C-alpha atoms as an extended CHARMM CRD file, in Angstrom:
* protein
*
        68  EXT
         1         1  MET       CA           -176.4480000000       81.4720000000        0.9630000000  PROA      1               0.0000000000
         2         2  VAL       CA           -173.0790000000       81.4390000000        2.7280000000  PROA      2               0.0000000000
         3         3  ASN       CA           -170.1090000000       79.2760000000        1.7350000000  PROA      3               0.0000000000
         4         4  ASP       CA           -169.1110000000       76.6840000000        4.2700000000  PROA      4               0.0000000000
         5         5  ARG       CA           -166.0240000000       77.0380000000        6.4790000000  PROA      5               0.0000000000
         6         6  LEU       CA           -165.4480000000       73.4660000000        7.3380000000  PROA      6               0.0000000000
         7         7  HSD       CA           -162.0400000000       72.7760000000        8.9130000000  PROA      7               0.0000000000
         8         8  ILE       CA           -160.7860000000       69.1950000000        9.0250000000  PROA      8               0.0000000000
         9         9  VAL       CA           -157.5120000000       68.7290000000       10.7910000000  PROA      9               0.0000000000
        10        10  CYS       CA           -155.6740000000       65.5060000000       11.8060000000  PROA      10              0.0000000000
        11        11  GLY       CA           -156.1490000000       64.9310000000       15.5160000000  PROA      11              0.0000000000
        12        12  ASN       CA           -152.8010000000       63.2300000000       15.6540000000  PROA      12              0.0000000000
        13        13  CYS       CA           -150.4510000000       65.7350000000       13.9370000000  PROA      13              0.0000000000
        14        14  GLY       CA           -152.6170000000       68.8320000000       13.3290000000  PROA      14              0.0000000000
        15        15  GLN       CA           -152.2810000000       68.7620000000        9.5280000000  PROA      15              0.0000000000
        16        16  ASP       CA           -155.0310000000       70.5880000000        7.5810000000  PROA      16              0.0000000000
        17        17  LEU       CA           -156.6950000000       67.7480000000        5.7120000000  PROA      17              0.0000000000
        18        18  LYS       CA           -158.4040000000       70.0250000000        3.2060000000  PROA      18              0.0000000000
        19        19  GLU       CA           -155.0360000000       71.1230000000        1.6730000000  PROA      19              0.0000000000
        20        20  SER       CA           -154.3620000000       69.5640000000       -1.6840000000  PROA      20              0.0000000000
        21        21  GLY       CA           -152.1060000000       66.5780000000       -1.4850000000  PROA      21              0.0000000000
        22        22  MET       CA           -152.2550000000       66.2540000000        2.3230000000  PROA      22              0.0000000000
        23        23  ALA       CA           -154.9670000000       63.6840000000        2.6740000000  PROA      23              0.0000000000
        24        24  THR       CA           -156.4560000000       60.7820000000        0.8090000000  PROA      24              0.0000000000
        25        25  TRP       CA           -160.3180000000       60.6300000000        0.9200000000  PROA      25              0.0000000000
        26        26  GLU       CA           -162.0390000000       57.3500000000        0.1470000000  PROA      26              0.0000000000
        27        27  TYR       CA           -165.7320000000       56.3700000000        0.0570000000  PROA      27              0.0000000000
        28        28  VAL       CA           -166.3230000000       52.8060000000        1.2420000000  PROA      28              0.0000000000
        29        29  PRO       CA           -169.7900000000       51.5970000000        0.0540000000  PROA      29              0.0000000000
        30        30  GLY       CA           -172.0790000000       49.6990000000        2.3920000000  PROA      30              0.0000000000
        31        31  ILE       CA           -172.5340000000       45.9280000000        2.2180000000  PROA      31              0.0000000000
        32        32  LYS       CA           -175.9560000000       44.3530000000        2.0290000000  PROA      32              0.0000000000
        33        33  ASP       CA           -176.9110000000       40.6540000000        2.3060000000  PROA      33              0.0000000000
        34        34  GLU       CA           -178.1180000000       39.6860000000       -1.1540000000  PROA      34              0.0000000000
        35        35  GLU       CA           -180.7400000000       37.2060000000        0.1720000000  PROA      35              0.0000000000
        36        36  THR       CA           -182.2720000000       39.2230000000        3.0440000000  PROA      36              0.0000000000
        37        37  GLY       CA           -181.4010000000       42.8210000000        1.9430000000  PROA      37              0.0000000000
        38        38  GLU       CA           -180.1820000000       43.4150000000        5.4980000000  PROA      38              0.0000000000
        39        39  THR       CA           -177.3000000000       45.9090000000        5.8680000000  PROA      39              0.0000000000
        40        40  ILE       CA           -174.2320000000       44.0480000000        7.0630000000  PROA      40              0.0000000000
        41        41  GLN       CA           -171.9720000000       47.0830000000        7.1190000000  PROA      41              0.0000000000
        42        42  SER       CA           -173.0670000000       50.6770000000        6.5080000000  PROA      42              0.0000000000
        43        43  ALA       CA           -171.1950000000       53.0200000000        4.1170000000  PROA      43              0.0000000000
        44        44  ASP       CA           -168.3170000000       55.0330000000        5.4260000000  PROA      44              0.0000000000
        45        45  VAL       CA           -165.8350000000       57.7790000000        4.4190000000  PROA      45              0.0000000000
        46        46  LEU       CA           -162.2940000000       57.4740000000        5.5220000000  PROA      46              0.0000000000
        47        47  ILE       CA           -159.6370000000       60.1270000000        5.4290000000  PROA      47              0.0000000000
        48        48  ARG       CA           -155.9440000000       59.1970000000        5.6110000000  PROA      48              0.0000000000
        49        49  CYS       CA           -153.5900000000       61.9160000000        6.6770000000  PROA      49              0.0000000000
        50        50  ASP       CA           -150.6630000000       61.8400000000        4.2570000000  PROA      50              0.0000000000
        51        51  ASN       CA           -148.4240000000       63.4510000000        6.7950000000  PROA      51              0.0000000000
        52        52  CYS       CA           -148.6480000000       60.9240000000        9.6270000000  PROA      52              0.0000000000
        53        53  ALA       CA           -150.7320000000       58.1110000000        7.9950000000  PROA      53              0.0000000000
        54        54  THR       CA           -153.4900000000       58.2590000000       10.6210000000  PROA      54              0.0000000000
        55        55  ILE       CA           -156.8410000000       56.9760000000        9.3120000000  PROA      55              0.0000000000
        56        56  HSD       CA           -159.9970000000       58.8570000000       10.3390000000  PROA      56              0.0000000000
        57        57  PHE       CA           -163.4320000000       57.3390000000        9.8900000000  PROA      57              0.0000000000
        58        58  LEU       CA           -166.3840000000       59.7210000000        9.5350000000  PROA      58              0.0000000000
        59        59  LYS       CA           -169.1490000000       57.1200000000       10.2610000000  PROA      59              0.0000000000
        60        60  LYS       CA           -168.6470000000       57.4260000000       14.0120000000  PROA      60              0.0000000000
        61        61  TYR       CA           -169.5560000000       61.1170000000       13.8570000000  PROA      61              0.0000000000
        62        62  MET       CA           -172.7030000000       60.7820000000       11.5910000000  PROA      62              0.0000000000
        63        63  LYS       CA           -176.2220000000       59.6110000000       12.4110000000  PROA      63              0.0000000000
        64        64  GLU       CA           -177.1900000000       56.4850000000       10.4450000000  PROA      64              0.0000000000
        65        65  TYR       CA           -179.7240000000       56.9920000000        7.7160000000  PROA      65              0.0000000000
        66        66  LYS       CA           -182.0540000000       54.0410000000        6.9390000000  PROA      66              0.0000000000
        67        67  ASP       CA           -184.0200000000       53.7550000000        3.6960000000  PROA      67              0.0000000000
        68        68  GLY       CA           -187.7710000000       53.1050000000        4.0310000000  PROA      68              0.0000000000
């Protein structure tokens, strides 16, 4: 097995967002309707560049996974 070499840089200022202290990563859980169980908003991960304050959402780059 090979270790990953994922590079995540801010598209606005070019800051390496994997460096410690240069980005804030946050998981935002999905929201489901309690009555119907229908997904109102799917989960997302956002990354805020601490250099220029740009917020990047990963949801737009991922395929949606549906249970069942």
